[in-house]
C-alpha positions as CSV (number, residue, x, y, z in Angstrom):
1,M,0.0,0.0,0.0
2,R,2.8,2.4,0.9
3,L,4.6,1.6,-2.4
4,R,1.5,2.4,-4.3
5,L,1.2,5.7,-2.5
6,V,4.8,6.6,-3.3
7,V,4.3,5.8,-7.0
8,L,1.2,7.9,-7.1
9,V,3.0,10.9,-5.5
10,V,5.9,10.6,-7.9
11,V,3.5,10.5,-10.9
12,L,1.6,13.5,-9.8
13,A,4.8,15.4,-9.0
14,S,6.1,14.6,-12.5
15,A,2.9,15.8,-14.1
16,G,3.0,19.1,-12.2
17,A,6.7,19.6,-13.1
18,A,5.8,19.1,-16.8
19,Q,2.9,21.6,-16.7
20,E,3.2,24.5,-19.1
21,W,0.8,27.1,-20.4
22,E,0.5,28.6,-23.9
23,F,-1.3,31.6,-25.3
24,G,-1.2,32.5,-29.0
25,G,-2.9,33.7,-32.2
26,S,-3.1,32.5,-35.8
27,V,-4.2,33.4,-39.3
28,G,-5.0,31.1,-42.2
29,Y,-7.6,30.1,-44.7
30,G,-10.8,28.1,-44.5
31,A,-11.9,26.0,-47.5
32,Y,-15.2,24.2,-47.5
33,R,-16.5,20.9,-48.7
34,S,-20.0,21.7,-49.8
35,G,-23.4,20.0,-49.4
36,T,-26.2,19.4,-51.8
37,V,-30.0,20.1,-51.8
38,F,-32.1,17.8,-53.9
39,G,-35.4,19.4,-54.9
40,S,-38.7,17.6,-55.3
41,N,-38.9,19.1,-58.8
42,G,-35.7,17.3,-59.9
43,Q,-33.5,20.4,-59.6
44,T,-30.3,20.1,-57.6
45,A,-28.5,23.0,-55.8
46,T,-25.0,23.2,-54.3
47,A,-25.0,24.6,-50.8
48,E,-21.7,25.9,-49.5
49,I,-19.9,28.4,-47.4
50,L,-17.5,30.7,-49.3
51,N,-13.8,30.0,-48.9
52,R,-12.2,33.0,-47.1
53,F,-9.5,33.9,-44.5
54,T,-9.5,32.8,-40.9
55,A,-8.1,34.2,-37.6
56,G,-8.0,32.6,-34.2
57,A,-6.7,32.3,-30.7
58,V,-5.6,29.4,-28.5
59,I,-5.0,28.8,-24.8
60,G,-3.2,25.6,-24.0
61,E,-1.9,23.5,-21.2
62,Q,0.9,20.9,-21.3
63,V,-0.6,18.3,-18.9
64,S,2.1,15.6,-19.4
65,G,5.3,15.1,-21.5
66,L,3.4,14.1,-24.7
67,I,-0.2,15.2,-24.1
68,S,-1.6,18.7,-24.0
69,G,-5.1,20.3,-24.1
70,E,-6.2,23.6,-25.6
71,L,-9.2,25.8,-26.1
72,R,-9.3,27.1,-29.6
73,W,-11.4,29.9,-31.2
74,T,-11.5,30.2,-35.0
75,Y,-13.2,33.0,-37.0
76,Q,-13.9,32.4,-40.7
77,D,-15.1,35.2,-43.0
78,G,-17.1,32.9,-45.4
79,H,-20.8,33.3,-46.1
80,A,-23.7,31.1,-47.4
81,V,-24.0,30.4,-51.1
82,L,-26.6,28.5,-53.2
83,T,-25.9,27.7,-56.9
84,A,-27.9,25.8,-59.5
85,A,-28.2,25.8,-63.3
86,G,-26.1,29.0,-63.6
87,V,-28.0,30.8,-60.8
88,R,-26.1,32.0,-57.7
89,E,-27.5,33.4,-54.5
90,E,-25.4,34.7,-51.6
91,M,-26.0,36.1,-48.1
92,D,-23.3,37.9,-46.2
93,G,-22.0,36.1,-43.1
94,H,-19.2,34.5,-41.1
95,S,-18.6,31.7,-38.6
96,H,-17.2,31.2,-35.1
97,T,-15.9,27.8,-34.0
98,V,-14.9,27.1,-30.4
99,T,-13.4,23.7,-29.6
100,Y,-11.4,21.9,-26.9
101,D,-8.7,19.8,-28.5
102,V,-6.4,17.1,-27.1
103,L,-2.9,17.1,-28.7
104,F,-0.8,14.0,-28.9
105,H,2.9,14.9,-29.4
106,F,5.6,12.8,-30.8
107,R,8.4,14.5,-28.8
108,R,8.7,15.9,-25.3
109,P,8.5,19.6,-24.4
110,E,12.2,20.1,-24.3
111,R,12.6,19.3,-28.0
112,R,12.7,22.3,-30.3
113,L,10.5,20.7,-33.1
114,R,7.3,18.8,-32.0
115,P,4.9,17.3,-34.4
116,F,1.4,16.3,-33.2
117,F,-2.0,15.0,-33.9
118,A,-5.1,16.7,-32.6
119,A,-8.8,15.9,-32.0
120,G,-11.6,17.7,-30.3
121,A,-15.2,18.9,-30.1
122,G,-17.2,22.0,-29.4
123,V,-19.6,24.3,-31.2
124,K,-19.8,26.3,-34.4
125,G,-22.0,29.3,-35.1
126,Y,-23.0,30.1,-38.7
127,I,-23.7,33.8,-38.3
128,A,-25.9,35.6,-40.9
129,N,-25.1,39.3,-41.5
130,G,-27.8,39.5,-44.1
131,P,-29.8,40.6,-45.9
132,P,-30.9,37.5,-47.9
133,P,-31.3,37.9,-51.7
134,Q,-34.4,39.9,-52.7
135,Q,-35.0,37.6,-55.6
136,N,-35.1,33.9,-54.9
137,P,-35.2,31.9,-58.2
138,L,-34.1,28.7,-56.3
139,A,-37.0,28.8,-53.8
140,A,-38.4,25.5,-55.1
141,V,-35.1,23.9,-53.9
142,A,-33.8,26.0,-50.9
143,T,-33.8,29.5,-49.4
144,L,-31.2,31.5,-47.6
145,V,-32.6,32.8,-44.3
146,E,-31.1,35.6,-42.2
147,R,-30.8,33.4,-39.1
148,D,-27.8,32.5,-36.9
149,E,-27.4,28.8,-36.3
150,W,-25.2,27.0,-33.7
151,K,-24.3,23.4,-34.2
152,P,-22.1,20.8,-32.4
153,A,-18.7,20.6,-34.1
154,F,-15.9,18.1,-34.2
155,D,-12.4,18.6,-35.5
156,L,-9.4,16.5,-36.5
157,G,-5.9,17.8,-37.4
158,A,-2.2,17.8,-37.1
159,G,0.6,20.3,-36.9
160,L,4.1,21.3,-35.8
161,K,5.4,23.4,-33.0
162,Y,8.8,25.0,-33.4
163,R,10.4,26.6,-30.3
164,L,12.2,29.9,-31.2
165,T,13.2,30.8,-27.7
166,D,12.3,29.6,-24.2
167,H,9.0,31.5,-24.3
168,V,8.2,31.9,-28.0
169,Q,7.2,29.2,-30.5
170,L,5.9,29.1,-34.1
171,R,2.9,26.8,-34.9
172,F,1.7,25.3,-38.2
173,D,-1.7,23.8,-37.7
174,F,-4.2,22.0,-40.0
175,R,-7.8,21.4,-38.8
176,N,-10.8,19.9,-40.4
177,Y,-13.9,21.2,-38.6
178,L,-17.1,19.2,-39.2
179,T,-20.8,20.0,-38.6
180,T,-24.0,18.7,-40.0
181,F,-25.9,20.7,-42.7
182,P,-27.0,24.1,-41.3
183,K,-30.6,23.7,-42.3
184,Q,-31.9,26.7,-40.4
185,Q,-29.8,29.1,-42.5
186,I,-29.8,27.3,-45.8
187,V,-33.4,26.1,-45.6
188,P,-34.5,23.3,-47.9
189,A,-37.9,23.8,-49.5
190,A,-40.8,21.5,-48.6
191,Y,-40.1,17.9,-49.8
192,S,-36.5,18.8,-50.7
193,T,-33.6,16.8,-49.1
194,A,-30.4,18.3,-47.8
195,R,-27.3,16.1,-47.7
196,G,-23.7,16.5,-46.8
197,I,-21.4,17.1,-43.9
198,F,-20.0,20.7,-43.9
199,Q,-16.2,20.5,-43.6
200,Q,-14.0,23.5,-43.1
201,F,-10.4,22.6,-44.1
202,T,-8.2,25.1,-42.2
203,P,-4.5,25.5,-42.5
204,V,-3.1,28.2,-40.2
205,V,0.2,29.7,-39.0
206,G,0.5,31.2,-35.6
207,V,2.8,32.4,-32.8
208,S,2.5,31.5,-29.2
209,Y,3.9,32.6,-25.9
210,V,4.8,29.7,-23.6
211,F,5.2,30.1,-19.8
């Protein structure tokens, strides 16, 4: 029993010694995999979010030698678009994604270059700045509605951390943010069917302060 207690104390002490905090920002680009709306009249429309720039922030904690956790916020300046048969409708908007990620590193914190895999979950808000199009020639298939929609989000990714100094590091991250189809903002018409997982492929470069 005493041996187990000693081992537990040593493990906790080691974890505490390895603890490290990180705060940083990033910029990048968000490219989407689109969805599809199948109309009851046989017409098909592509539903997507416009590919645009991203910006974000991260607060992270190194909880052990190879594992860290971080809270990430990502802003993407893309808006909702419907296209079909040469017709294009757009509604101004953007998105906010907040996730908590677990990072699995291949090297310990004292190494200068540290590749990692990441996975996490959170929420994503598709924010409509409006107004929707005054003319809606695709109404028989779907309609853009000036309505914010928040959905559960999941993300997978990988990246590299490169330590420049004791307290400053560069980061190169790639994330794939996934949500279900935002049907409250890109609204299928009656008897239409919306299909597709919305994926935001997001490469970013950032700088972090480590302490």
